[in-house]
C-alpha positions in Angstrom: 98.3 103.7 111.2 96.2 100.9 112.3 93.5 100.2 109.6 90.5 97.9 110.3 87.3 97.3 108.3 84.0 95.5 108.9 81.2 94.7 106.4 77.7 95.9 107.4 74.6 94.2 106.3 70.8 94.9 106.6 68.5 97.6 105.4 69.5 100.0 108.1 73.2 99.6 108.1 73.7 103.0 106.3 71.5 105.0 108.7 73.1 103.4 111.8 76.7 103.9 110.4 76.1 107.5 109.4 74.5 108.4 112.8 77.4 106.8 114.7 80.3 108.3 112.8 78.6 111.7 113.0 78.1 111.7 116.8 78.4 115.3 117.8 80.2 114.3 121.1 83.0 112.4 119.3 83.8 114.4 116.0 86.6 116.7 115.4 85.5 120.2 114.6 86.6 123.1 112.3 87.5 126.6 113.8 84.0 127.6 112.9 82.3 124.6 115.0 81.3 122.6 112.0 82.3 119.0 112.0 85.3 117.9 109.9 84.0 115.8 107.2 85.8 114.2 104.2 83.5 113.0 101.3 84.0 111.4 97.8 81.5 110.9 95.1 78.8 112.4 97.6 77.1 115.6 97.1 74.7 115.7 100.1 75.3 118.1 103.1 72.9 116.6 105.6 72.9 113.0 106.9 69.7 112.4 105.3 70.8 113.6 102.0 74.0 111.4 102.3 72.0 108.3 103.2 69.6 108.9 100.4 72.6 108.9 98.0 74.1 105.7 99.4 70.7 104.0 99.1 70.1 105.1 95.6 73.8 104.0 94.7 72.9 100.5 96.1 70.3 100.1 93.5 73.0 100.3 90.9 74.5 97.0 92.2 75.0 94.5 89.2 75.2 91.3 91.3 72.6 91.0 94.0 73.0 88.6 97.0 70.9 88.4 100.2 74.0 88.7 102.2 75.6 91.6 100.4 77.4 94.1 102.4 75.5 97.3 102.4 78.6 99.3 103.2 82.1 98.9 104.7 83.1 100.7 107.9 86.7 101.4 108.1 88.8 103.1 110.9 92.2 104.6 110.5 93.7 104.9 114.0 97.0 106.8 114.9 99.2 106.6 118.0 98.5 109.2 120.9 102.3 109.8 120.8 101.6 111.5 117.3 98.8 113.8 118.4 101.0 117.0 118.3 102.0 116.0 114.7 98.6 115.5 113.4 95.9 118.0 112.0 92.9 118.1 109.9 95.0 118.7 106.8 97.2 115.6 107.3 94.2 113.6 108.2 92.3 114.4 105.1 95.3 113.8 102.8 95.7 110.3 104.3 92.0 109.5 104.3 91.8 110.5 100.7 94.7 108.3 99.6 92.6 105.5 101.2 89.7 106.5 99.0 92.0 106.2 95.9 93.6 102.9 97.1 90.3 101.1 97.8 88.1 102.2 95.0 87.9 105.7 93.5 84.5 105.1 91.9 82.9 104.2 95.4 81.0 106.7 97.8 82.8 107.7 100.9 81.7 109.7 103.8 84.3 110.2 106.7 84.5 111.9 109.9 87.3 112.3 112.7 86.8 111.2 116.3 88.9 112.6 119.0 86.8 111.4 121.9 89.7 109.0 123.1 93.2 110.0 123.7 94.1 109.5 119.8 92.8 110.6 116.6 90.9 108.0 114.4 89.2 108.5 111.2 85.8 106.7 110.6 85.0 106.1 106.9 81.6 104.8 105.5 82.2 103.2 102.1 79.3 102.2 99.8 78.8 98.6 99.3 79.2 99.0 95.5 80.7 101.7 93.4 78.9 104.0 91.1 79.5 101.5 88.2 77.6 98.7 90.2 80.6 96.6 91.2 81.1 95.5 94.8 83.7 97.3 96.8 84.4 94.2 98.7 88.2 93.5 98.9 90.1 90.1 99.6 92.1 89.9 102.7 95.2 89.6 100.6 94.6 92.9 98.7 93.5 94.7 102.0 96.9 93.8 103.5 98.7 95.3 100.4 96.3 98.4 100.6 97.5 99.0 104.4 100.9 98.6 103.4 100.6 100.9 100.5 98.8 103.5 102.7 101.5 103.3 105.3 104.1 103.9 102.7 102.3 107.0 101.7 102.2 108.0 105.3 105.9 107.6 105.8 106.7 109.5 102.6 104.4 112.5 103.2 104.7 112.7 106.9 107.7 111.0 108.4 107.2 112.9 111.8 104.3 110.3 112.4 106.8 107.5 113.3 105.0 106.4 116.4 101.9 105.4 114.1 104.1 103.0 111.9 102.8 99.5 112.3 103.9 96.1 111.2 101.1 95.2 108.9 100.6 91.5 108.3 102.0 90.5 111.8 99.6 88.5 113.9 99.2 91.5 116.0 98.8 95.0 114.8 100.5 97.6 117.2 102.2 100.8 116.8 106.1 101.2 117.3 107.1 101.9 120.9 108.0 105.5 122.0 111.4 105.4 123.7 109.8 106.1 127.1 108.0 102.8 127.0 111.3 100.9 127.2 111.8 101.8 130.8 109.0 99.4 131.9 108.3 96.4 129.7 105.2 95.5 131.7 103.7 99.0 131.1 104.9 98.8 127.4 102.8 95.7 126.6 99.8 97.0 128.5 99.9 100.3 126.4 100.5 98.3 123.1 97.4 96.1 123.8 95.4 99.2 124.9 96.2 100.9 121.4 95.4 97.7 119.6 92.3 97.2 121.4 91.2 100.9 120.9 90.9 100.8 117.2 88.7 97.6 117.3 86.6 99.3 120.2 86.0 102.4 118.3 85.0 100.4 115.1 82.5 97.9 116.7 78.9 98.8 117.1 78.4 96.0 119.8 80.2 93.4 121.8 80.1 90.6 119.2 81.7 92.8 116.7 84.4 93.9 119.1 85.2 90.2 120.0 85.5 89.3 116.3 88.0 92.1 115.6 90.0 91.0 118.5 90.1 87.4 117.0 91.1 89.0 113.7 94.2 90.4 115.6 94.8 87.0 117.1 93.9 88.0 120.6 92.0 85.6 122.7 89.5 86.7 125.3 88.9 85.1 128.7 85.8 84.6 130.8 84.6 85.1 134.4 81.2 84.0 135.4 80.4 83.2 131.8 81.2 86.6 130.4 84.3 87.7 128.5 86.1 90.3 130.8 89.5 90.6 129.2 92.2 89.3 126.8 94.9 86.9 127.4 98.4 87.8 126.3 101.1 86.0 128.4 99.1 87.2 131.2 95.4 88.2 131.6 94.4 91.8 131.1 91.1 92.9 132.0 89.1 95.2 129.6 88.4 97.6 132.6 92.2 97.9 133.4 93.1 98.6 129.8 90.4 101.4 130.0 87.5 99.8 128.1 84.0 99.6 129.5 81.9 97.0 127.6 78.8 98.7 128.9 79.7 101.5 126.4 79.2 99.1 123.5 75.8 98.1 125.1 74.8 101.7 125.1 76.2 102.2 121.5 74.1 99.2 120.3 70.9 100.4 122.2 71.3 103.9 120.8 71.7 102.5 117.0 68.9 100.1 117.8 66.7 103.0 118.8 67.4 104.6 115.4 66.1 101.4 113.7 63.0 101.4 115.7 62.2 105.0 115.0 62.9 104.7 111.3 60.8 101.5 111.1 57.9 103.4 112.9 54.9 104.3 110.9 53.8 107.1 113.4 56.9 109.2 113.8 55.0 112.1 115.0 54.9 110.5 118.6 58.6 110.1 118.5 59.9 113.7 117.8 58.6 117.1 118.8 57.8 119.0 115.8 55.2 121.7 114.7 52.3 121.1 112.6 54.0 120.9 109.4 55.5 117.5 110.4 52.1 116.0 109.2 52.9 117.2 105.7 56.1 115.3 105.6 56.3 112.1 103.6 57.2 108.9 105.6 60.6 109.0 103.8 61.2 112.6 104.8 60.3 112.0 108.3 62.7 109.0 108.5 65.4 111.1 107.1 64.7 113.8 109.6 65.0 111.4 112.4 68.5 110.3 111.2 69.6 114.0 111.3 68.2 114.5 114.8 69.5 111.4 116.4 72.9 112.1 115.2 73.0 115.3 117.2 71.9 113.8 120.4 
């Protein structure tokens, strides 16, 4: 599997990330219609309760810095060729293996997205564990974690052979299904598409997307002063690869809307509610907005 992670800062990082990973149009659902959610060291059922736990846990941080990550946002992405071999049980087992490998004392909240043509797990990780220690991990240790997680994947589910990647290589890509060998041009295009897909799903805006591409050793090129694609022996436009950067703009606007709503002192004008809303505390109203926004 492809594994990517980003640190997120700012007082609204938790609310924004929880709202994004819980988008009802993207999440995988159980037979009863409820979203597939994997948690660890988290008791809350609603997003507002989960956010409160993350914020309370942040208060336990032993070493405080202005630029500390409030959370880590990780994505585990699998090849579309393995869709038929994946189910919620396997995804949960591999996700929980990630929990243990990263830090079993951290708070984790994970959902499965299947809005694209492949499965990808979004994981929100607390910036510090329940003991107050930072969950930040060095690049070297993160590379080892990815290799260890892939070893678990291969041992438990050898049928997921298309989702095996060469961790540590300059470019992270899945192994090629046999049918790709028929056309090397199409093959490279599909490889790039899968590599970019994990970054596109993880990023909350264009800036993060381009930063993730750089981490993969990919170079963007411009037209008219704007990035329009990646260079890899030849130029591939984002649109040709199936990525509309306007979606990232909409994603950022939606998350900015959440921040504006939660910063508002007069939330009654922002939501439709009965008269009992006036009895809610400012914190309760903000938590309510988080739950409702994730359902839009």
